[in-house]
C-alpha positions as CSV (number, residue, x, y, z in Angstrom):
1,M,-46.0,23.7,-27.3
2,G,-42.7,22.0,-27.2
3,R,-42.5,22.6,-31.0
4,K,-43.3,26.2,-30.9
5,I,-40.7,26.8,-28.2
6,F,-38.2,24.8,-30.1
7,L,-38.7,27.1,-33.3
8,I,-38.5,30.3,-31.3
9,F,-35.2,29.1,-29.7
10,C,-33.8,28.2,-33.0
11,A,-34.4,31.8,-34.3
12,L,-32.9,33.4,-31.3
13,I,-29.8,31.1,-31.2
14,I,-29.0,31.4,-34.9
15,A,-29.0,35.1,-34.5
16,S,-26.1,34.7,-31.8
17,M,-23.9,32.4,-33.8
18,I,-21.1,33.0,-36.3
19,L,-20.8,30.1,-38.8
20,T,-17.4,29.1,-40.0
21,A,-17.9,28.1,-43.7
22,C,-15.0,25.6,-43.9
23,A,-16.3,23.5,-41.0
24,P,-18.6,20.5,-41.5
25,A,-21.9,20.8,-39.7
26,A,-22.4,19.5,-36.2
27,T,-25.4,19.2,-34.0
28,V,-26.5,16.0,-29.5
29,A,-25.3,7.3,-21.2
30,P,-26.1,6.9,-21.0
31,T,-26.3,6.4,-19.9
32,A,-28.9,12.6,-23.4
33,P,-33.9,22.0,-24.2
34,A,-36.1,27.7,-24.7
35,P,-35.2,31.1,-23.8
36,A,-37.6,32.7,-21.3
37,A,-39.0,29.3,-20.5
38,P,-40.0,28.8,-16.9
39,A,-37.7,26.7,-14.9
40,A,-38.7,23.0,-14.3
41,T,-40.4,22.4,-11.1
42,D,-42.0,19.2,-9.7
43,T,-45.3,20.5,-10.4
44,T,-45.0,22.1,-13.9
45,V,-43.7,20.9,-17.4
46,P,-40.4,22.2,-18.2
47,Q,-40.7,24.0,-21.4
48,V,-37.4,23.4,-23.2
49,A,-36.2,23.3,-26.7
50,A,-33.4,21.3,-28.5
51,P,-30.2,23.1,-29.4
52,T,-29.6,24.2,-33.0
53,A,-26.9,23.0,-35.1
54,T,-24.0,24.9,-36.4
55,T,-21.1,24.3,-38.8
56,A,-18.5,25.3,-36.3
57,P,-18.8,27.8,-33.6
58,V,-21.9,27.6,-31.6
59,A,-22.9,30.7,-29.6
60,T,-20.1,33.4,-29.8
61,D,-21.6,35.8,-27.1
62,T,-18.2,36.6,-25.3
63,S,-19.9,39.1,-22.8
64,A,-20.6,36.3,-20.2
65,P,-18.1,36.3,-17.2
66,A,-15.5,33.5,-17.6
67,A,-14.6,30.9,-15.0
68,T,-11.5,31.1,-13.0
69,V,-8.8,29.7,-15.3
70,A,-5.7,31.4,-14.0
71,P,-3.2,29.0,-12.7
72,T,-2.8,29.0,-8.9
73,E,0.3,28.3,-7.1
74,G,1.1,27.8,-3.4
75,A,-2.5,27.3,-2.4
76,A,-3.4,24.6,0.2
77,P,-3.8,21.2,-1.4
78,V,-7.5,20.0,-2.0
79,T,-8.7,16.7,-3.3
80,L,-12.2,16.4,-5.1
81,S,-14.0,13.3,-5.9
82,Y,-16.0,13.1,-9.0
83,L,-18.6,10.4,-9.7
84,V,-19.3,9.5,-13.4
85,D,-21.0,6.8,-15.0
86,D,-18.7,3.9,-16.5
87,S,-19.4,4.5,-20.2
88,E,-16.1,5.0,-21.8
89,A,-17.1,8.3,-23.5
90,N,-18.2,10.0,-20.3
91,Q,-15.2,8.6,-18.4
92,A,-13.0,10.2,-21.0
93,T,-14.9,13.5,-21.0
94,A,-14.8,13.7,-17.2
95,K,-11.0,12.9,-17.0
96,A,-10.3,15.5,-19.7
97,L,-12.0,18.2,-17.7
98,A,-10.4,17.1,-14.6
99,D,-6.9,17.0,-16.1
100,A,-7.3,20.4,-17.7
101,Y,-8.4,21.9,-14.4
102,M,-5.6,20.3,-12.5
103,A,-3.1,21.6,-14.9
104,L,-4.2,25.2,-14.2
105,H,-4.6,24.5,-10.3
106,P,-1.6,22.2,-9.2
107,N,-2.8,22.2,-5.6
108,V,-6.0,20.5,-6.7
109,T,-6.3,16.7,-7.2
110,I,-9.6,15.3,-8.9
111,N,-10.4,11.7,-8.6
112,V,-12.8,10.5,-11.2
113,E,-14.7,7.6,-9.8
114,S,-17.0,5.0,-11.7
115,R,-20.5,3.9,-11.3
116,P,-22.8,1.7,-13.4
117,G,-25.1,3.3,-15.9
118,G,-28.8,2.8,-16.2
119,T,-31.2,2.2,-13.3
120,E,-28.4,0.5,-11.2
121,G,-26.5,3.8,-11.5
122,D,-29.6,5.9,-10.7
123,N,-30.0,3.8,-7.5
124,V,-26.3,4.4,-6.7
125,V,-26.7,8.2,-7.1
126,K,-30.0,8.3,-5.0
127,T,-28.6,6.1,-2.3
128,R,-25.3,8.1,-1.9
129,L,-27.3,11.4,-1.8
130,A,-29.7,9.9,0.9
131,T,-26.9,8.7,3.0
132,G,-24.7,11.8,2.7
133,D,-22.1,9.8,1.0
134,M,-22.0,11.6,-2.4
135,T,-18.7,12.6,-3.9
136,D,-17.8,16.4,-4.1
137,V,-19.2,16.6,-7.5
138,F,-21.1,14.1,-9.6
139,W,-22.3,13.6,-13.4
140,Y,-25.9,12.9,-13.9
141,N,-28.7,13.5,-16.4
142,S,-30.4,16.7,-17.0
143,G,-34.2,16.9,-17.5
144,S,-36.9,14.6,-15.9
145,L,-34.5,12.3,-14.2
146,L,-33.0,15.2,-12.2
147,Q,-36.3,16.1,-10.7
148,A,-36.4,12.7,-9.0
149,L,-33.2,13.5,-7.0
150,N,-35.2,16.3,-5.2
151,P,-32.5,18.7,-6.1
152,A,-33.8,21.6,-4.0
153,D,-33.1,19.5,-1.0
154,T,-30.1,17.7,-2.0
155,L,-27.8,19.8,-4.4
156,V,-26.2,23.3,-4.2
157,D,-28.0,26.2,-5.9
158,L,-25.8,27.7,-8.6
159,S,-28.1,30.3,-9.8
160,K,-26.2,33.2,-8.5
161,E,-22.8,32.1,-9.6
162,P,-21.4,34.2,-12.5
163,F,-20.5,31.4,-14.7
164,I,-24.2,30.5,-15.2
165,A,-24.2,33.5,-17.6
166,N,-21.9,31.4,-19.8
167,I,-24.5,28.8,-20.5
168,V,-27.0,29.0,-23.4
169,E,-30.3,29.8,-21.9
170,S,-32.2,26.9,-23.4
171,F,-30.3,24.5,-21.2
172,L,-31.1,26.0,-17.9
173,P,-34.6,24.6,-17.4
174,T,-33.4,21.2,-17.7
175,V,-31.3,21.5,-14.6
176,S,-33.7,23.8,-12.6
177,Q,-36.3,23.4,-9.9
178,N,-38.4,26.0,-8.2
179,G,-36.2,28.8,-9.6
180,E,-32.9,27.3,-8.6
181,I,-30.2,26.1,-10.9
182,F,-28.1,23.0,-10.0
183,G,-25.9,21.9,-12.8
184,V,-23.6,22.9,-15.8
185,P,-23.5,21.1,-19.1
186,S,-20.6,18.7,-19.3
187,Q,-20.8,17.3,-22.9
188,T,-22.5,18.2,-26.3
189,A,-26.1,17.9,-27.0
190,M,-27.0,14.7,-28.8
191,G,-29.2,13.2,-31.4
192,G,-31.3,10.2,-30.6
193,G,-31.9,7.6,-33.5
194,V,-30.1,5.1,-35.4
195,L,-26.3,4.8,-36.1
196,Y,-25.8,2.8,-39.3
197,N,-22.8,1.4,-41.3
198,K,-22.6,3.4,-44.5
199,K,-20.3,0.8,-46.1
200,I,-23.0,-1.9,-45.7
201,Y,-25.6,0.5,-47.2
202,A,-23.4,1.3,-50.1
203,D,-22.5,-2.4,-50.7
204,L,-26.1,-3.6,-50.6
205,G,-27.4,-0.3,-52.7
206,L,-29.7,0.8,-49.7
207,S,-30.9,4.4,-49.1
208,V,-31.6,6.0,-45.6
209,P,-35.1,5.2,-44.7
210,T,-37.6,7.8,-44.0
211,T,-40.5,5.5,-43.1
212,W,-40.5,2.4,-40.9
213,A,-41.7,0.4,-44.0
214,E,-38.5,1.4,-45.7
215,F,-36.5,0.4,-42.5
216,E,-38.2,-2.9,-42.6
217,A,-37.3,-3.5,-46.2
218,N,-33.8,-2.5,-45.6
219,N,-33.5,-4.9,-42.7
220,E,-34.7,-8.0,-44.9
221,K,-32.2,-7.3,-47.5
222,I,-29.3,-6.9,-44.8
223,K,-30.4,-10.0,-43.2
224,A,-30.4,-11.9,-46.6
225,A,-26.8,-10.7,-46.9
226,G,-25.8,-12.6,-43.7
227,I,-25.5,-9.4,-41.6
228,A,-27.3,-8.7,-38.5
229,P,-29.7,-5.9,-39.3
230,V,-30.0,-4.4,-35.9
231,I,-27.5,-4.5,-33.0
232,A,-29.2,-5.2,-29.5
233,T,-27.1,-4.7,-26.4
234,F,-29.4,-5.8,-23.7
235,G,-26.5,-6.8,-21.5
236,D,-26.4,-3.0,-20.7
237,T,-30.2,-2.7,-20.1
238,W,-30.2,1.3,-20.6
239,T,-29.4,0.8,-24.3
240,S,-32.8,-1.1,-24.7
241,Q,-34.9,2.1,-24.6
242,L,-34.0,4.0,-27.8
243,F,-36.7,2.7,-30.2
244,V,-39.0,4.2,-27.6
245,L,-37.5,7.3,-26.5
246,A,-35.8,8.4,-29.8
247,D,-39.3,7.9,-31.5
248,Y,-40.7,10.9,-29.6
249,Y,-40.4,13.3,-32.6
250,N,-43.0,10.9,-34.5
251,V,-45.3,10.9,-31.4
252,E,-45.3,14.7,-31.3
253,Q,-46.1,14.9,-35.0
254,A,-49.2,12.5,-34.6
255,N,-50.2,14.1,-31.1
256,P,-48.8,17.7,-30.8
257,T,-50.1,18.0,-27.1
258,F,-48.8,14.7,-26.0
259,A,-46.2,15.9,-23.6
260,A,-48.7,18.3,-21.8
261,D,-51.4,15.8,-21.8
262,Y,-49.0,13.0,-20.7
263,T,-47.9,15.2,-17.8
264,A,-51.5,16.1,-16.8
265,N,-52.4,12.3,-16.9
266,K,-54.6,12.8,-19.9
267,A,-52.6,10.8,-22.3
268,K,-51.2,7.2,-22.0
269,Y,-48.8,5.1,-23.9
270,A,-51.2,2.2,-23.9
271,T,-54.0,4.2,-25.5
272,T,-51.8,6.4,-27.9
273,P,-50.9,4.4,-30.9
274,A,-48.0,6.7,-31.9
275,A,-46.5,6.3,-28.3
276,M,-46.9,2.5,-28.2
277,A,-45.2,2.3,-31.5
278,G,-41.8,2.2,-30.1
279,F,-42.6,-0.9,-28.1
280,T,-44.0,-2.4,-31.2
281,Y,-40.8,-1.8,-32.9
282,L,-38.8,-3.8,-30.3
283,K,-41.2,-6.7,-30.5
284,E,-41.0,-6.7,-34.2
285,G,-37.2,-6.8,-34.0
286,F,-37.2,-9.9,-31.8
287,D,-40.0,-11.5,-33.9
288,K,-38.3,-11.1,-37.2
289,G,-34.9,-12.2,-36.1
290,W,-33.3,-8.7,-36.5
291,W,-30.9,-9.0,-33.5
292,Q,-27.5,-10.4,-33.6
293,K,-26.5,-13.7,-31.7
294,D,-26.1,-13.2,-27.9
295,F,-28.2,-10.0,-28.0
296,A,-29.4,-10.6,-24.5
297,T,-25.8,-10.4,-22.9
298,T,-24.1,-8.2,-25.6
299,K,-22.7,-5.0,-23.9
300,F,-22.7,-1.5,-25.2
301,D,-19.0,-1.2,-26.1
302,Q,-19.3,-4.5,-27.8
303,G,-22.1,-3.2,-29.9
304,L,-20.3,-0.2,-31.1
305,K,-17.4,-2.5,-32.2
306,M,-19.9,-4.6,-34.1
307,L,-21.3,-1.6,-35.9
308,A,-17.8,-0.3,-36.8
309,D,-16.7,-3.6,-38.0
310,G,-19.8,-4.3,-40.1
311,V,-21.0,-7.1,-38.0
312,G,-24.4,-5.4,-37.6
313,A,-25.8,-2.7,-39.9
314,H,-27.9,-0.5,-37.4
315,Y,-27.5,0.4,-33.7
316,P,-30.3,2.5,-32.1
317,M,-28.4,4.9,-29.9
318,L,-27.6,8.5,-28.8
319,T,-24.8,10.1,-30.8
320,F,-22.6,10.5,-27.8
321,A,-21.4,7.0,-28.4
322,L,-19.6,8.3,-31.6
323,S,-16.6,9.4,-29.4
324,T,-16.2,5.9,-28.3
325,I,-16.1,4.6,-31.8
326,A,-13.5,7.4,-32.8
327,T,-11.2,6.2,-29.8
328,N,-11.7,2.5,-30.4
329,S,-12.1,2.4,-34.1
330,P,-10.6,5.6,-35.4
331,D,-10.1,4.2,-38.9
332,K,-13.9,3.3,-39.1
333,V,-15.8,6.2,-37.5
334,N,-16.2,8.0,-40.6
335,D,-18.2,4.9,-42.0
336,I,-20.9,5.5,-39.4
337,G,-23.8,7.6,-40.2
338,F,-27.0,8.7,-38.3
339,F,-30.7,8.8,-39.2
340,A,-33.9,9.4,-37.2
341,V,-36.2,6.6,-36.2
342,P,-38.5,6.5,-39.2
343,G,-42.3,6.9,-38.7
344,T,-45.2,6.4,-40.9
345,D,-44.9,9.5,-43.0
346,A,-41.9,10.4,-44.9
347,A,-42.9,14.1,-45.2
348,K,-42.8,14.2,-41.4
349,N,-39.6,12.5,-40.8
350,G,-37.5,14.1,-38.1
351,A,-35.0,13.5,-35.2
352,T,-35.3,13.5,-31.5
353,I,-32.7,15.6,-29.6
354,W,-31.2,15.2,-26.1
355,M,-29.6,17.9,-24.1
356,P,-26.3,17.3,-22.3
357,A,-25.7,15.6,-19.0
358,A,-24.5,17.9,-16.2
359,T,-22.2,18.1,-13.4
360,Y,-23.7,18.8,-9.8
361,I,-22.5,19.6,-6.3
362,P,-24.2,17.8,-3.5
363,K,-24.9,19.9,-0.3
364,T,-22.6,17.5,1.7
365,T,-19.4,18.5,-0.1
366,K,-16.6,19.6,2.2
367,N,-14.9,21.6,-0.6
368,L,-17.7,23.8,-2.0
369,D,-15.5,26.7,-3.1
370,V,-13.1,24.5,-5.2
371,A,-16.1,22.5,-6.5
372,K,-17.8,25.6,-7.6
373,D,-14.8,26.8,-9.4
374,F,-14.4,23.4,-11.2
375,L,-17.9,23.8,-12.4
376,G,-17.1,27.3,-13.6
377,F,-14.3,25.9,-15.6
378,I,-16.5,23.2,-17.1
379,A,-19.0,26.0,-18.0
380,S,-16.3,28.0,-19.9
381,T,-14.7,28.1,-23.3
382,A,-11.6,26.8,-21.7
383,G,-13.4,23.7,-20.5
384,V,-14.8,23.2,-24.1
385,D,-11.2,23.5,-25.6
386,A,-10.1,20.8,-23.2
387,L,-12.8,18.6,-24.4
388,N,-12.0,19.2,-28.0
389,K,-8.5,18.2,-27.5
390,A,-9.5,14.9,-25.8
391,V,-12.8,13.6,-27.4
392,A,-14.5,13.8,-30.7
393,P,-17.5,16.3,-30.3
394,T,-20.8,14.4,-30.9
395,G,-23.0,17.5,-31.2
396,P,-23.0,21.2,-30.4
397,Y,-22.0,22.7,-27.2
398,V,-24.4,24.7,-25.1
399,I,-21.7,27.0,-23.7
400,K,-21.5,30.6,-25.2
401,G,-18.5,31.2,-27.4
402,A,-17.8,27.6,-27.7
403,K,-16.2,26.3,-30.9
404,L,-16.2,23.0,-32.6
405,P,-13.2,21.7,-34.4
406,D,-12.9,22.5,-38.2
407,S,-13.9,18.9,-38.8
408,V,-16.6,16.9,-37.2
409,L,-17.7,13.4,-37.8
410,P,-20.1,12.6,-40.6
411,A,-22.9,11.2,-38.3
412,V,-22.7,14.6,-36.5
413,K,-23.3,16.3,-39.9
414,D,-26.4,14.0,-40.3
415,V,-27.9,15.1,-36.9
416,A,-27.3,18.8,-38.0
417,S,-29.2,18.3,-41.3
418,Y,-32.4,17.5,-39.3
419,I,-32.0,20.5,-37.0
420,D,-31.0,22.9,-39.9
421,S,-34.2,21.7,-41.8
422,G,-36.4,22.4,-38.7
423,K,-37.1,18.8,-38.3
424,S,-36.3,17.9,-34.9
425,A,-37.8,18.1,-31.3
426,P,-36.6,17.8,-27.9
427,A,-36.9,14.3,-26.2
428,L,-39.9,13.8,-24.0
429,E,-37.9,13.9,-20.8
430,F,-37.1,17.6,-21.5
431,L,-40.7,18.5,-22.0
432,S,-42.1,16.5,-19.0
433,P,-40.8,15.8,-15.6
434,I,-41.9,12.2,-15.8
435,K,-39.8,9.3,-16.8
436,G,-40.6,5.9,-15.2
437,P,-37.6,4.3,-13.6
438,N,-38.3,0.7,-15.0
439,L,-38.5,1.6,-18.7
440,E,-35.3,-0.1,-19.5
441,Q,-36.4,-3.4,-17.9
442,I,-39.7,-3.3,-19.7
443,C,-37.9,-2.7,-23.0
444,V,-35.6,-5.7,-22.4
445,A,-38.5,-7.8,-21.7
446,V,-40.2,-6.9,-25.1
447,G,-36.9,-7.0,-27.0
448,T,-36.2,-10.5,-25.7
449,G,-39.7,-11.7,-26.5
450,Q,-41.0,-12.1,-22.9
451,M,-43.7,-9.4,-23.2
452,D,-45.8,-7.9,-25.9
453,A,-46.1,-4.2,-26.8
454,A,-49.4,-3.7,-25.3
455,T,-48.5,-5.0,-21.9
456,A,-45.4,-3.1,-21.9
457,A,-47.2,0.1,-22.7
458,A,-49.6,-0.5,-20.0
459,N,-46.8,-1.4,-17.5
460,Y,-44.9,1.7,-18.3
461,D,-48.1,3.8,-17.7
462,E,-48.2,2.2,-14.3
463,D,-44.5,2.9,-13.8
464,V,-44.7,6.6,-14.5
465,K,-47.9,6.9,-12.4
466,K,-45.7,6.0,-9.3
467,Q,-43.1,8.6,-10.2
468,A,-45.8,11.5,-11.0
469,Q,-47.4,10.8,-7.6
470,Q,-44.0,11.0,-5.9
471,L,-43.4,14.3,-7.7
472,G,-46.8,15.7,-6.5
473,L,-48.1,16.4,-10.0
474,P,-51.7,17.5,-10.3
475,G,-54.2,15.0,-11.9
476,W,-52.4,11.9,-10.5
């Protein structure tokens, strides 16, 4: 079902895009969907599709109403607080948006605050919403994790705001519940897979793997050369999940109805070999010594530097991380490529795609009008222009009329090649409202040799059961 919707979406969006021939192709922390798809609710599967790639402009429909971008003078001073996870890329993105908006509205001050990523950050967001202590606006995932915030009860409905018409329709189900819309996309879409050092591949005569067996063979050659085959950054626990989550394209190829069956409690990770494979890959990496030294404490930013410096060859990650490499290692970012997590069949090799995170307004804000206007700016071509000036795009935007720079990073082109060839699918969290909160801890346990894959899959099945029951899904 997800695949069919994805193909429909691609056909529609391509018709609305103008391609710039001279521009390289583009595509999508921590802390990652189809026209006419019903809004996600806590009792139905949100039907979403991954965004299509483009060589420069994404959608060029200019009929959508623009956000308020005219400068304001003499208005009463207003201060907005903006909570964003602490990844360098997302902090830079949020600050670029805030700075551009403040330049247009001198009476407004936007203070960007920081929170942890991963489960710890999720708990911060949930606690602050529950206690009424949330900032005026905040950055958070779209898709399944949003459903756990009970957005209909905690967030401001934006469905009647004119700037919603600026957003590519495929994104809206990922920030919706019960027919209401709660967020605006605040970054590009992303590819999930493996970032790799192309210089290492060239030096060792390696080719991009299209099967797991080829990936294993490459890793053995890399290890023999004295280089860490795979970078693991379990010091930031959220980064442990990519071999599992980014393998979803392969799961769907083996089990086309997995998302629907999983949501209906008819399919399990522990009893679906293709779904368990991601846990198996983590255990294999530990058993074969693929990780670098100090993998249990290495942090995300350190892992990116190791990749850029050639200390490690591969880093399972989302492509949003490219902007951090571009900032910290600008002379090496073009040495980084991307490939999908390989499966068992080269003929079915393809990539998993994440939709952008979003900015939301809690019902507790005391500055609702200005908060809405700020979100309108984010959801405009002016907002995109501000981002292009400050951070390297890591995929396509989902704002109508948005344009990418004339040159984009090589790894973004790699993601685009999967989408252009029809070999991509949305991540499971955009096809199902269920994502267990303890996946990252489970993955760390497997990746550090403390748990086997079968136990991990069974534990994750139990983890998602709790969430499904909290969401009131039928069959649980």
